[in-house]
N, C-alpha and C positions, 0 to 999 in steps of 0.2 A: 120758527122765529125764536121760541123759547129756548131750545137747543143752542141757538147761535149766541143768544144773550148770556147763557150759561157758560159757553165756551170762552166767551170774552173775559168773564170773571174768573172761572174756575179751571178752564182747560177743556179738551175734547172729551164728550161723553158719547159712548155707544148708547143705543136704545136700552139694552140690558142694564147697563151701568145707571142710567138715568132713572129707571124703574127701581133698581136696587136702592140707591142713595135717597130717592124721595120717599120710599117706604120706611127706610132707617129713620130717615128724617122726621117723619110722622110720629113713629114710635117714640123718638127722642123729644119730640115737642110734647106729647102727651105726658111723659115720664117727668120731664124737667118743668113743664108748665104747672104740675102738681106741686113740685118742690117750691116753686117760687111764689105760690099762693101759700103753701104752709110756712114759708120761711118768715115772712112778716108776722105772721100769727104766732110763730114760735117766741119772737122777741116781745110782741105786743102781749099776749096772755102770761108770759113769764113776768113782765113788769107789773101786770095788774095782779097777779096772784102772789108773787114772791117778792118783787121789789128788783131794782136793775143795778144801780150804781156799785153796791156792795157785792151783789151775788152773782152778777153775769160771768165775772172771771172765775168765779168758784163753779158755776154751771159747766163752763167749758172744760174745767179740769176733771169735774165728775163725769161729763161725758166721755172723756178720754179713757177713764177707769171702766165705765160701764161697757165701752165698745170692744173691750179686748175679748171677752167671752162671745161677743156676737161676732167677730171675726173667726173664730175658731168654729163656731156653729155654722157659719157661712161655708167655710173651707170644707166642713164635712159634707154639706149638702152638693158642693161642686163635685166631690168624688161620687156622689151617688147618682146624680141627674145629668142627662145631655145637656148641652150648652143652651138650647132654645127652651127645652123644660124647666131649666133653672130658672129662667125668667118667669115662667108660669107659677112657680112655686113661691117664688119672692113676692111677686104681685099679689098672690092670694093672701100670703102673711101680712104684709102691710096694709092692704085694704081692709082686712079684719081688724086689725089693731087700731087704725085710724078711726073705724067706725066706733069702736069701744071708747076711744078717747072723747069722740063727739057726744056719744051718750053720757059720759061722765061729766062733761062741761056743761050739761043741760040739768045735771043734779042741783037741787036748791040750796044744798050747804056745801058740798065738794066743788061744785062748778063755779060758773062764771056770775051767778046771782048773788053770790057771796062776795062783797066788795071789800072784805078785810084783807090787806096786804100784810103777809105773814110769811117768813121764811120756813115755817114747819109745814107748808102746804105742799105735800109731796106730789100731787097731781101736776103742779106747775114744773117742778123739777124733772118728773117723768117725761112731761111733754117735750121740754127742751132737749132732752137727751135723744128721744125717740126721732124727732125731726132731724137732728144731727145725723143720727145712724142712716136715715133714709137718704140723705145728701150725700152719704159716703157710699154706702153699699149698692143702692139701686143704679147709681150713676157710673160706679165702677163695673157693676155687672154689666151694663149697656156697652160700655167701651171694650170689655173683655170680649164680648160676643162680636161686636163690630170689627176690632182688630184681628179676631181669628179668622174671619171670611174675607179679609181684604189685603192684598198685596200692597208694596210699597208706592207703586204708581197711582193705584186706585185711592189709597189713603191720602196722597197729596192733593189730588182732584176732589176726592168725595168728601173728606172729613169736614172741610170748611163749609161745604154745601149742606150737610147733615146738620152741622150746628147752626148754620142761619136758620134752616127750617125750624130746629129746635127753639131758638130765640123768639121766633114767632109765638109759639106756645108760651114762652115765659112772659110774653107780654100780654096775650090773651088771658091767661090764668089769672093774675092780680087784677087786670082791668075790669073783667066781668064778674069774678067770684068775690074778691075781696069786698067791693062796695055793698055786697048783699048783708054785711055785718051790721050796716047803718040803720038807725032806728026806723026809717022810712021803709025798710024791707023786712028782714028777719029780726032784726035788732039784737043779734047774739051772733058771735063768731062760731058758735058751736055748730050751726047748720052749715056753714061753709066747710068745716071739717068734715062733716057728713057727706056733703056733696063730693068733696075731693076723694073720699073712700069709694064712691060709686063711680066716679070718672076714671079712677086708677085701673079698674076692672077692664076697660075698654083695651087696654094694652095686650091683653090675652088673645082676643081675636085679631088684632093687628099682627102679632107675632106669627099666629097661624096662617094668616093670608101671606105674610112674608114667606114663610116656608114652603107654601102651595106653589106661588106663582114665579119664585125666583129659582131658576135652576141651579143645579149642583155645580155646573160648570162656572157659575158666577160667584161662588162661595168657597173658592179653593184657598184663598189667602196666600200668606208668603211660603212659597214652596220648601225653601230649606227648613223653616219652622216645622212644617208638618212632616217632613222626612226626619227630622230630629225627634219629634214627638212619637213617631212609629217605633224607633228603636230604643226608646227609654221606658222603663217601667213606671207605672203610676206611683207618684210619691205620696206620702202621708200629708195629713192636713196643715203640719207645721212646716212643710217643704217651702211654702211661699215665704215665710218669715227667715228660713235658714238662707234660701238663696237671695233674699234681700240684704242680710248681714254680710254675706260672703262676696257679692258681686258689686265692684266699684261703679259699673253703669247703672245698676238698680240704687245704689246709694246716691249717686248723682241725681237721678230723678227725684228720689226722696228729698234731696237737698233743695232743688228748685220749688218743688212743692212746700216745703217747709218754710224757706225764707219768705216767700210770697206771703204765706198765711200769718207768720209771725208779725210783719210789718203792717199788714192790713189789719190784723186784729188790734194793734195799738190804735190805729186811727178810728176803726170801727168802735171801739169801746167809748172813745170820747164823743163820737157821733151819736151813739145810742144814750149815753149819759145826758146830752143835750135834748135828745128827744124826750126822754123822761121827765125832765125839769120843765120843758117848754109846753108839751101836749099832755093835757090832763086825763082825758077820757080814755077807756079802752079801746072802743070803736074808732075814736079819732086817731089814735096812735096806730091802729091797724091800717087805717086809710093813708096816713101819712106814710109808713113803711112800705105800704102797697105801692104809693106813687113812686117811692124810690126804686123799689123792684122792677116797675114798669120802665123807668128811665134807663136803669142799668141795661136791660134787655133791648131798649130802643138803640141805645149807642152800640151794642154788640151787634144786633142785626143790621143796623145802618152801615157799619164798618164793612161788614161781609158783603152786603149788597152793593156797596162802592168798590168792591174789589180788594179787600185787605188781603185775601188768599194771593193776590198776584205777588205780595212781597216775597212769600215764600217760593211761588213757582219761578220767579226771575232771579232772587237773591239766595235760596237755599235754605234749608231746615236751620242751619247753624246761625245765621244772621237773624232769623226770625226768632229764635230762642234768645239771642243776645239784646234784641231791642227792649224786651219787656223791663229788664232791670232799670234802663234808663228812664222809662215811662214811670215807674213806681218811684224813682229817685226823684223826679220832678214833683210827684205828689207829696213826697216826704217833705221836700223844702217848703211846699206851699202850706201844709199842715203846721210846720214849725213857725212861719212868718203871720198867718192868720187862722187860728183854730176856733173859727165861729161855726155855727149850725150851718148856715148857707154855704159857706166854703167847704165844710166837711161832707154835706150832701153831695156836692158835685165832684169832690175828689174821690169820694166812694164809688160814685156811678161812674166816673172814668177808669179807676183803678179796676173794678169788676168788669165793666164793659169791654175794655181792651184786653183784659186777660182772657175773656170767653172767646173774642174775635181773633186774637193773635196767638196768645200762648196756649190755650187749650188745644186747638187743632194740631199745633206743632208738638205739643207734650204728648198727646195720644199716639202720634205716629212712632214716637220712640218705642212703643211696645210691639210694632209690626214685626222686627226681626228678633222676637223673642219666642220662648216655648210656651206650650199650654200653661204649665205651672206657672209661669211669670205672668201670663195674660190674666188668668183667673184667680190666682192666690196672691203672688207678690203684689200685684197691681191693688188688690183689696187691702193688703196691709199698708201699702203707701197711701191710698185714698183715705183710708180710716185713720190708722194709728199715725201716719206721718202727717196728714192735714189736721187731726185733732190734737196730737202732741204739741205741734208747733202753735196752734190756737192757745193750747194750755200754757205754753212758753210765754206767749204773747200776753196772756191773762194774768199770769205770774208777774210779769213786768208791770202792768197795769195796777195790780195790787200794791205795788210798791209806791204808787203815787201817794196813796193817803198817809203812808209813812212819812214820805219827804215833806208833806204838808204838816204833819205833826211835829217834824223836827224843825222846819224853818218858817213855819207860817203859811198862810193860804198863798199869797202872791209868789214869795221866793221859793216855796216848794213846788208849786206848779211850774216855775220856770226852770228849776233844776230838772224836774220831769221831762219837760220838752227838750232841754239840751241833751239830756241822756237818751230820750228816743231818737234825736237827730243822729247822735255819734253812733249808736248801736245799728241803726238802720243803714247808714252808709257803710259801715263796716261789712254787714251782711249783704248789701249790694254788690260789694267788689267781690266777695266769695261768689255770688250767684253768677256774675260775669265769666269767670274763669270755668265754673262748673257747666254753664251753658255751651262753651267752646269745646270743652271735653266731651260732652254728650253729642254735639253735633258732628264732630270728628269721628267718634266711634260708630254712631249710627250709618254715616256715609261709608265708611270703611267696611261694614258688614254688608250693606246692600250692594256695593261695587262688587265685593268678592263673594256675593251670595252665601254669606254664612250667618249663623245664629250668634247672637251676642252672648246669650245665656238661657 
């Protein structure tokens, strides 16, 4: 019965495919469930230690700068470790560092017991950058592994299923872990951070189980890509960046990631500013942003459970990629018409939720007809540098808001900022539409001709 339901939602699965994608989904669920627990804590703890309205845009720019050496370090590890062992290494590193942060948050003067909000509190800055790096590198590593062991047909059926299971973890994490920061439980978010460090370690036995029970015949991936890799020498750690800059296909993926992040960062900044001014206590902000995280993933899970993947199966990858600019365009118009906290809450929920259920599965499939270097290195540059540089660009735009208010006064300055936001966002959405068409056509041509794009 389960297989017949899944067949109606996602397409036909063999027994081995069902086992493979279920296990991948559980691994992804654990990985992204930790992320969606840490993500509200990233913002709430930063607001409580450093402040938000002035410093969040600067924190996003700082994270971009700090992530560059981390990407280079990650690329060196990719050259040294096999694909599944790379997951073991990264999980161990992140688990240890999360644990260190949790202990520092318990410190009486450095940590959360100190209620002074001060931009010189380095721990708040370091925490913000660290969680940003987890959201980029760990998720990129998972999808590099998944696309490396999946062909184009399997990706079309399996990736939405994997993401749907992952969204369940994204709901469970904030739903059960985030409330533990309230006074009636632990009374501090530091203990939630420590719990996340412990739970993250479960990924190691899950990956080990996956490698043991899934046969090699089910992990062959896109055959032309493996043939291409077999005849090309292993490249240096900067090859991922070089390929990104040389290949229009990769620049196109970079483009759709960047445009989405720029527009959503503009809306998100105004949402978080309103949260800071409306919700006073650190634990209350954590719970409010935890509720936001839960609703984002409920929308994503619900969309996939109701058959959102059928859009791609029936209309194709190109149409799926093209739909997202129209959804974000509707959010931009609603933001311009009514920028209140209630409206922004649901706009962000919709923008994030539909991105995870529609755009992400399609976007990850774009890496299937690519080489090992692209999957493991260029994708990391796109997911980290591309995502964070676009957030930094959006943050730079948001920093211009205070200058406009200084020039024209509070009301006129904010109106000018909103008009600029609308104009710039609409221009970017037009570009996104044409980039999505190009990527969809290029992907389909490569798959039809059994070629490697790059």
